C-alpha positions, 0 to 999 in steps of 0.5 A: 775864778776858784784857787786850786781848780784843774782847767777842764772843771770850768765848763761854758762857753767863751765869753771873755778874754779870760773864759777864752784863754781858760778854754785854750787852755783845756784844749792844751790839756787835753793835748790838742794839736795845731788844728785844735789851737789855731781857733784861739791864736790871731795870725800875728801871734807870739809867745815869748818864753822867759829864760827856764830849765829847758831853754836857758836862753829863752825863746820867741816863737811866732804863730808857725812855730807854735803850730808845728810845736803842738802837733809834736808835743804828743811825742814828747808829753802826755797826760797834761793837767793845768791847775789854775791858782789864780787869774786876773783879767784888766781890759783884755791882758790876762795873767794866769798863774798855774800849776803844770804836770805831765808824763814825759814820753821819751829821755828829755834833759832832766826827766827820763821816760815815765816820769812826771815833769812839773813846774809852776807857770805864769803866762800874761796873755793878750786878748783882742776881738776874742783871740789871743795875739801874745803869750809871755810865758814865765816857768818854774821847772821842778827837779 
């Protein structure tokens, strides 16, 4: 994939693990809720977030947690943009480096309503049988 591309600039149906992950990111970018992201995630999906500015202890979330959060995210942020910097794939393991930004819709720690929140993210996804079974996320927020 070319460097510095916006996730929504990549048309076409998913054909492999990288395409499946990028399609999932496009759905997130478009503000997709639980119903929209559910078809991409395995029943056993787990999201592990390394400690970061908004979650200093990090977190581990199950599929149910992630789906609930997806439905609530539209109340917290809007206009999400993922600019994909690099992808790497080995088997079903996909690493994605991206710049992320969104408009904050409410006051949250470090940002006021209407401000743009930005992060440099790296995530490692595990894809099996066309479904994402896990995501390990490493987010670095800019203040």
